[in-house]
C-alpha positions as CSV (number, residue, x, y, z in Angstrom):
1,M,-8.9,-6.2,119.3
2,V,-5.9,-8.3,118.4
3,I,-6.4,-11.9,119.5
4,L,-3.8,-14.6,119.1
5,R,-3.5,-18.2,120.3
6,F,-0.9,-20.8,121.1
7,A,-2.3,-24.2,120.3
8,P,0.0,-27.1,121.4
9,S,-0.9,-30.8,121.2
10,P,-0.5,-32.7,124.5
11,T,1.3,-35.6,122.8
12,G,4.7,-34.7,124.3
13,Y,6.6,-32.1,126.2
14,L,7.0,-28.5,125.0
15,H,10.2,-28.0,123.0
16,L,12.0,-24.9,121.9
17,G,10.2,-24.7,118.6
18,N,6.8,-24.7,120.3
19,V,7.8,-22.1,122.8
20,R,9.2,-19.7,120.2
21,T,5.8,-19.8,118.6
22,A,4.2,-19.1,122.0
23,V,6.7,-16.3,122.6
24,F,5.9,-14.5,119.4
25,N,2.1,-14.8,119.9
26,Y,2.4,-13.6,123.5
27,L,4.6,-10.6,122.6
28,Y,2.4,-9.4,119.8
29,S,-0.8,-9.8,121.8
30,R,0.7,-7.9,124.7
31,K,2.2,-5.2,122.5
32,N,-1.3,-4.5,121.1
33,N,-3.1,-4.8,124.4
34,G,-4.9,-7.8,122.9
35,K,-5.7,-11.3,124.1
36,F,-3.5,-14.4,124.3
37,I,-5.4,-17.7,124.2
38,L,-4.1,-21.1,125.2
39,R,-5.9,-23.8,123.2
40,I,-5.0,-27.4,124.0
41,E,-5.5,-29.3,120.7
42,D,-6.2,-32.7,122.3
43,T,-8.2,-34.2,119.4
44,D,-5.7,-37.1,119.0
45,L,-7.5,-39.4,121.5
46,Q,-4.8,-42.1,121.2
47,R,-1.8,-40.0,121.9
48,S,-3.0,-37.1,124.1
49,E,-2.2,-37.5,127.8
50,K,-3.1,-35.5,130.8
51,R,0.5,-35.4,132.1
52,F,1.5,-33.5,128.9
53,V,-1.4,-31.1,129.4
54,E,-0.1,-30.3,132.9
55,G,3.4,-30.1,131.6
56,I,2.4,-27.5,129.0
57,K,0.6,-25.4,131.6
58,K,3.5,-25.7,134.0
59,D,6.1,-24.7,131.4
60,L,4.1,-21.7,130.2
61,E,3.4,-20.5,133.8
62,W,7.1,-20.9,134.7
63,L,8.1,-18.9,131.6
64,G,5.6,-16.2,132.5
65,L,3.6,-16.5,129.3
66,K,0.2,-16.0,131.0
67,W,-2.9,-16.8,129.0
68,D,-6.1,-14.9,129.2
69,E,-8.4,-17.9,128.3
70,I,-7.9,-21.6,128.0
71,Y,-9.8,-24.1,125.8
72,F,-9.7,-27.9,125.3
73,Q,-10.7,-29.1,121.8
74,S,-11.7,-32.5,123.3
75,E,-14.6,-30.6,125.0
76,R,-15.8,-29.1,121.7
77,F,-16.5,-32.2,119.5
78,D,-20.2,-31.4,119.2
79,I,-19.3,-28.0,117.7
80,Y,-17.1,-29.6,115.1
81,K,-19.7,-32.2,114.1
82,E,-22.3,-29.5,113.7
83,Y,-20.1,-27.6,111.3
84,A,-19.2,-30.8,109.4
85,Q,-22.9,-31.6,109.0
86,K,-23.4,-28.0,107.7
87,L,-20.7,-28.6,105.1
88,I,-22.4,-31.9,104.0
89,E,-25.7,-30.1,103.5
90,M,-24.0,-27.4,101.5
91,G,-22.4,-30.0,99.3
92,K,-18.9,-29.0,100.5
93,A,-18.2,-32.3,102.4
94,Y,-19.3,-35.9,102.1
95,Y,-19.3,-39.3,103.8
96,C,-16.6,-41.7,102.8
97,T,-16.4,-45.4,103.6
98,C,-13.2,-46.2,101.7
99,T,-10.4,-47.7,103.8
100,R,-6.8,-46.8,103.5
101,E,-6.0,-50.2,102.0
102,E,-8.7,-49.8,99.3
103,I,-7.5,-46.3,98.4
104,Y,-3.9,-47.6,98.2
105,Q,-4.8,-50.5,96.0
106,R,-6.8,-48.2,93.6
107,Q,-4.1,-45.6,93.4
108,K,-0.8,-47.5,93.6
109,D,-0.5,-47.8,89.8
110,N,-2.0,-44.4,89.0
111,P,0.8,-42.4,87.2
112,N,-0.9,-39.1,88.4
113,A,-0.2,-40.0,92.1
114,K,3.2,-38.5,92.0
115,F,3.3,-37.1,95.5
116,G,2.1,-40.1,97.4
117,I,-1.2,-41.9,97.4
118,K,-4.1,-39.4,97.3
119,Y,-7.8,-39.9,97.6
120,D,-9.5,-40.6,94.2
121,R,-12.9,-39.1,95.2
122,K,-14.8,-42.4,94.9
123,C,-17.4,-41.3,97.5
124,R,-17.5,-37.7,96.4
125,G,-21.0,-36.2,96.8
126,R,-22.3,-38.8,99.2
127,K,-24.7,-37.1,101.6
128,E,-26.5,-40.1,103.1
129,K,-25.0,-41.3,106.3
130,P,-23.5,-44.8,105.9
131,Q,-24.4,-47.8,108.1
132,T,-20.8,-48.9,108.1
133,D,-17.7,-47.2,109.4
134,Y,-17.0,-43.8,107.7
135,V,-15.1,-40.6,107.8
136,I,-16.2,-37.2,106.6
137,R,-14.1,-35.6,103.8
138,F,-14.0,-32.0,102.7
139,D,-14.5,-31.4,99.0
140,I,-11.8,-29.0,97.9
141,G,-13.4,-28.4,94.5
142,E,-11.5,-27.6,91.4
143,F,-8.7,-25.0,91.0
144,D,-5.2,-24.5,89.8
145,Y,-3.7,-23.1,93.0
146,I,-4.6,-21.3,96.2
147,E,-2.9,-18.0,96.8
148,F,-2.7,-16.1,100.1
149,E,-0.7,-13.3,101.6
150,D,1.7,-14.1,104.4
151,T,3.3,-11.4,106.6
152,V,6.8,-13.0,106.4
153,K,6.8,-14.7,103.0
154,G,4.6,-12.4,100.9
155,K,2.4,-14.1,98.3
156,V,2.3,-17.8,98.7
157,K,0.9,-20.3,96.1
158,V,-0.1,-23.8,96.9
159,P,-1.0,-25.9,93.7
160,F,-4.1,-28.2,93.5
161,T,-1.7,-31.2,93.1
162,D,-0.5,-30.7,96.7
163,L,-3.9,-31.3,98.1
164,D,-6.8,-33.8,98.0
165,D,-10.3,-34.2,99.6
166,F,-8.9,-34.4,103.1
167,V,-10.6,-35.9,106.1
168,I,-12.3,-33.4,108.5
169,I,-14.0,-35.9,110.9
170,K,-12.2,-39.2,111.6
171,G,-13.7,-42.6,112.1
172,D,-13.8,-42.2,115.9
173,G,-15.8,-39.0,115.6
174,S,-12.9,-36.7,116.4
175,P,-12.0,-33.8,114.2
176,T,-8.8,-33.5,112.2
177,Y,-6.4,-30.6,112.9
178,N,-7.2,-28.7,109.8
179,F,-10.9,-28.7,110.4
180,A,-11.0,-28.0,114.2
181,V,-8.5,-25.2,113.9
182,V,-10.6,-23.2,111.5
183,I,-13.8,-23.6,113.5
184,D,-12.0,-22.6,116.7
185,D,-10.1,-19.7,115.2
186,H,-13.4,-18.3,113.8
187,L,-15.4,-18.8,117.1
188,M,-12.5,-17.3,119.2
189,N,-12.2,-14.3,116.8
190,I,-8.5,-15.0,116.2
191,T,-7.0,-12.1,114.2
192,H,-3.5,-13.3,113.6
193,V,-2.1,-16.9,113.2
194,I,1.6,-17.1,114.0
195,R,3.1,-20.5,113.5
196,G,5.9,-22.4,111.7
197,E,6.3,-22.4,107.9
198,D,5.8,-26.2,107.9
199,H,2.1,-25.3,108.2
200,I,1.9,-23.6,104.8
201,T,0.1,-26.5,103.1
202,N,-2.2,-26.7,106.1
203,T,-3.0,-23.0,105.7
204,A,-4.1,-23.7,102.1
205,K,-6.5,-26.4,103.3
206,Q,-7.8,-24.1,106.0
207,I,-8.4,-21.2,103.7
208,L,-10.7,-23.5,101.6
209,I,-12.8,-24.2,104.7
210,Y,-12.8,-20.6,105.7
211,N,-14.2,-19.7,102.2
212,S,-16.7,-22.5,102.2
213,L,-18.2,-21.4,105.5
214,G,-18.0,-17.7,104.8
215,F,-15.6,-17.0,107.7
216,Q,-13.2,-14.1,107.8
217,I,-9.7,-15.2,107.2
218,P,-7.1,-14.1,109.8
219,K,-3.7,-12.7,109.0
220,F,-1.1,-15.5,108.6
221,V,2.4,-15.3,109.8
222,H,4.6,-18.3,109.0
223,L,7.8,-18.4,111.0
224,P,11.1,-19.6,109.5
225,L,12.3,-23.0,110.8
226,I,14.8,-23.5,113.6
227,L,17.7,-25.6,112.4
228,N,20.6,-27.3,114.1
229,K,24.1,-26.1,113.3
230,D,24.4,-28.8,110.6
231,K,21.3,-27.2,109.0
232,S,19.1,-30.2,109.9
233,P,15.6,-29.4,111.4
234,L,15.6,-29.0,115.2
235,S,14.0,-32.3,116.3
236,K,11.0,-32.3,118.6
237,R,12.2,-35.6,120.0
238,E,15.5,-34.4,121.3
239,G,15.4,-34.5,125.1
240,S,17.6,-31.5,125.4
241,T,15.2,-29.2,123.6
242,N,12.4,-29.7,126.1
243,I,11.7,-26.8,128.4
244,E,11.6,-29.1,131.4
245,Y,15.2,-30.0,130.5
246,Y,16.3,-26.4,130.6
247,R,14.5,-25.7,133.8
248,K,16.4,-28.6,135.4
249,E,19.6,-27.3,134.0
250,G,19.2,-24.0,135.7
251,F,18.2,-21.7,132.9
252,I,15.8,-18.9,133.8
253,P,12.6,-17.8,131.9
254,E,14.0,-14.4,130.9
255,G,17.0,-16.0,129.3
256,I,15.0,-18.5,127.3
257,I,12.4,-16.0,126.1
258,N,15.1,-13.5,125.1
259,Y,17.1,-16.1,123.1
260,L,14.0,-17.6,121.4
261,A,12.7,-14.1,120.4
262,R,16.0,-13.5,118.6
263,L,15.6,-16.7,116.6
264,G,13.9,-15.3,113.6
265,W,13.4,-11.7,114.8
266,S,15.9,-8.9,115.1
267,Y,16.2,-5.3,116.4
268,G,19.4,-4.0,114.9
269,D,22.5,-5.7,116.4
270,R,21.1,-5.7,119.9
271,E,21.1,-9.1,121.7
272,I,19.8,-8.6,125.2
273,F,16.2,-7.6,126.0
274,T,14.0,-7.7,129.1
275,V,10.6,-9.2,128.5
276,Q,9.0,-5.8,128.8
277,E,11.4,-4.4,126.2
278,L,10.5,-7.3,123.9
279,I,6.8,-6.5,124.3
280,E,7.5,-2.8,123.4
281,L,9.8,-3.5,120.4
282,F,8.5,-6.7,118.9
283,D,6.8,-6.4,115.5
284,I,5.8,-9.2,113.1
285,K,7.0,-7.0,110.3
286,D,10.6,-7.4,111.6
287,L,10.5,-11.2,111.4
288,N,13.3,-12.7,109.2
289,K,12.5,-14.8,106.1
290,S,15.6,-17.0,106.5
291,N,15.8,-20.0,108.8
292,A,17.3,-19.5,112.3
293,V,20.2,-21.7,113.6
294,F,20.0,-22.9,117.2
295,D,23.3,-22.2,119.0
296,D,23.4,-23.7,122.5
297,Q,26.4,-21.7,123.5
298,K,24.7,-18.4,122.5
299,M,21.7,-19.4,124.5
300,L,24.0,-20.1,127.5
301,W,25.5,-16.6,127.1
302,V,22.1,-14.9,126.9
303,N,21.0,-16.8,130.0
304,S,24.1,-15.7,131.9
305,E,23.4,-12.0,131.0
306,H,19.9,-12.4,132.5
307,I,21.2,-14.1,135.6
308,R,23.3,-10.9,136.3
309,M,20.1,-8.8,136.0
310,L,18.2,-10.8,138.6
311,T,17.1,-9.2,141.8
312,P,17.8,-11.2,145.0
313,D,14.1,-12.0,145.4
314,K,13.7,-13.3,141.9
315,F,17.0,-15.2,142.2
316,L,15.6,-17.0,145.2
317,K,12.3,-17.7,143.5
318,Y,13.9,-19.4,140.5
319,Y,16.6,-21.1,142.6
320,K,14.0,-22.8,144.8
321,I,12.2,-24.0,141.6
322,F,15.5,-25.4,140.3
323,L,16.1,-27.2,143.6
324,L,12.6,-28.6,143.6
325,E,12.9,-29.8,139.9
326,N,16.1,-31.7,140.7
327,N,15.0,-33.0,144.1
328,L,17.8,-31.2,145.8
329,E,18.0,-30.1,149.4
330,E,19.8,-26.8,150.1
331,E,21.9,-26.8,153.3
332,L,22.8,-23.2,153.0
333,T,20.6,-20.4,154.4
334,E,18.7,-17.9,152.3
335,E,20.9,-15.1,153.8
336,F,24.0,-16.9,152.7
337,L,22.6,-17.7,149.2
338,I,21.8,-14.0,148.6
339,K,25.4,-13.0,149.6
340,A,26.8,-15.8,147.4
341,F,24.6,-14.8,144.4
342,E,26.1,-11.2,144.5
343,V,29.6,-12.8,144.3
344,Y,28.9,-15.5,141.7
345,K,26.2,-13.9,139.4
346,T,28.9,-12.7,137.0
347,R,30.7,-16.0,137.1
348,V,28.0,-18.5,136.3
349,N,25.8,-19.2,133.2
350,T,23.1,-21.2,135.0
351,L,21.6,-21.8,138.4
352,K,23.0,-25.3,138.2
353,E,26.5,-23.9,138.0
354,F,25.7,-21.7,141.0
355,Y,24.6,-24.7,142.9
356,N,27.7,-26.7,142.0
357,E,30.0,-23.7,142.8
358,T,28.5,-23.1,146.2
359,R,28.9,-26.7,147.4
360,I,32.4,-25.8,148.6
361,Y,30.8,-23.6,151.4
362,V,28.8,-26.4,152.9
363,P,31.2,-28.6,154.9
364,K,33.4,-27.4,157.7
365,E,36.4,-29.2,156.3
366,I,37.4,-30.4,152.9
367,E,39.8,-32.9,151.3
368,I,42.3,-31.5,148.9
369,D,42.8,-33.3,145.6
370,K,46.2,-34.9,145.2
371,E,46.6,-33.5,141.7
372,F,47.2,-30.1,143.2
373,N,50.4,-31.3,144.9
374,I,49.7,-28.7,147.6
375,E,52.7,-29.8,149.7
376,N,55.0,-28.5,147.0
377,L,53.4,-25.1,147.1
378,I,53.7,-24.6,150.9
379,D,56.9,-24.0,152.8
380,E,57.5,-22.6,156.3
381,T,57.0,-19.0,155.2
382,I,53.6,-19.8,153.6
383,K,52.6,-21.6,156.9
384,K,53.5,-18.4,158.8
385,C,51.3,-16.5,156.4
386,F,48.4,-18.9,157.1
387,K,48.8,-18.3,160.8
388,D,48.8,-14.6,160.4
389,L,45.7,-14.8,158.3
390,I,44.0,-16.7,161.1
391,N,45.0,-13.9,163.5
392,S,43.6,-11.3,161.1
393,I,40.4,-13.1,160.3
394,D,38.1,-11.0,162.5
395,E,39.5,-7.7,161.0
396,I,39.1,-9.0,157.4
397,L,35.5,-10.0,158.1
398,L,34.6,-6.6,159.6
399,K,36.2,-4.4,156.9
400,P,34.8,-3.5,153.5
401,D,36.0,-5.8,150.7
402,E,38.8,-3.4,149.5
403,E,40.2,-3.0,152.9
404,G,40.0,-6.7,153.5
405,E,42.0,-7.3,150.3
406,T,44.6,-4.9,151.5
407,I,45.0,-6.9,154.7
408,I,45.4,-10.2,152.8
409,R,48.0,-8.6,150.5
410,S,50.0,-7.2,153.4
411,I,50.5,-10.7,155.0
412,P,52.9,-12.1,152.4
413,E,54.6,-8.7,152.0
414,K,55.6,-9.0,155.7
415,Y,57.7,-12.0,154.9
416,G,59.2,-10.6,151.6
417,I,57.1,-12.8,149.2
418,K,54.4,-11.8,146.7
419,L,50.7,-12.5,146.8
420,K,51.0,-14.8,143.8
421,Q,53.1,-17.2,146.0
422,F,50.6,-17.1,148.9
423,G,47.3,-16.7,147.1
424,P,47.2,-20.0,145.0
425,P,47.9,-22.3,147.9
426,L,45.5,-20.4,150.2
427,R,42.7,-20.7,147.5
428,I,43.3,-24.5,147.2
429,V,43.3,-25.0,151.0
430,L,40.0,-23.0,151.3
431,T,38.2,-24.2,148.2
432,N,40.0,-27.3,146.7
433,R,40.1,-25.3,143.5
434,K,42.6,-23.3,141.5
435,V,40.0,-20.8,140.3
436,S,37.5,-19.1,142.6
437,P,36.1,-15.6,143.4
438,G,38.5,-13.2,145.1
439,L,40.0,-14.5,148.3
440,V,38.3,-11.8,150.4
441,H,34.9,-13.0,149.0
442,V,35.7,-16.6,149.6
443,I,36.7,-15.9,153.3
444,K,33.6,-13.8,153.9
445,L,31.3,-16.5,152.5
446,L,33.1,-19.2,154.5
447,G,33.0,-17.2,157.7
448,K,35.5,-17.4,160.5
449,E,34.8,-20.9,161.7
450,K,35.1,-22.7,158.4
451,T,38.0,-20.6,157.2
452,V,40.0,-21.2,160.4
453,S,39.1,-24.9,160.5
454,R,40.2,-25.5,156.9
455,I,43.5,-23.8,157.3
456,K,44.3,-25.5,160.7
457,N,43.2,-28.8,159.3
458,F,45.7,-28.5,156.5
459,I,48.6,-27.2,158.7
460,Q,48.1,-30.0,161.1
């Protein structure tokens, strides 16, 4: 069975880079009828917070990336210590009492420490547990380089000079990332590890531990990085890259998943996919080798395409979440919102835009901005047209849209003027905007009372 995992650290909110990794792991597991595991890597006791754990779970649930099992590394410390002790007994790890300051002082003048201060193996081979503070280090041995096969990058070589005898158990008893991840991936029978290419050096360290313990090595898939338009790395610290931010901005899960899946993966020139289509078509062999560039406008467009595809029920579900996230109260009924969605779904990119656009339908009367100079657009003939519209309102509301449009067009024709002379001032009077959906749609959404009230309010 194919088993993959998404393993975020609860030291911050989920960002787009995290979620792309989760998306690829999820899609590949579902494509192969496998298992998708969520593993919370909360070994950093200082920085891990419960609110971030809850945030991660909330984001994944909202996105629809449902996990089959969930684990917390903080509950597995005894397991890691057991394996660390086993490595010590095998001569593959050792106790170390050297402080960072001591290591720095010994190595600062070492001409061989070209890539930063590395550990000089002073405690190498120490099996007796010290009475003072200590860490446990893994003995990487002696070699020229580590070579492994990566699905995206092919053969990868990491030289010995990039590594040192790294810590596997810290002074507070917690495991380091590179140690805990190997133990967990082995015990959870992980078959494929899909993650960013910034983990390549980590992969080399982990392979050394796999080999020392006689574990089977999973297939590694290192994803190209996501870059900003200026080719700088997409920052984890940017607020606008948090999934919570996009949820509040009115993006929908299908739009985000579709866009992120296309960052580093392609299927011909096609851009828009449902989640089910992604599951059926996705293959790690089709992942790109080159870095992906994040384009916020492209993401907005993809989201708009998925908004058009929403069913009324799903629209209401996501819209209620959007309102809740932003502490907004909706004054319009669900029946109205569904009608408005059918009108606006091809005109908005996000649920936030839908919310802002539909505010014009809330009040009975509206104030018209002075910048429109509405008085200059309306003469006595236009006022007659307004009055005729009021008299025809019942018929317009009862007729199908096309017939309602015909009635509206016939009103200015009666007085020898064109719709382009009557339409713009009518739109402004009804919506306080120069651009809106078709007039028949606006009138039907406003209803008789509000349409008549706004026109009469202006005429008076």
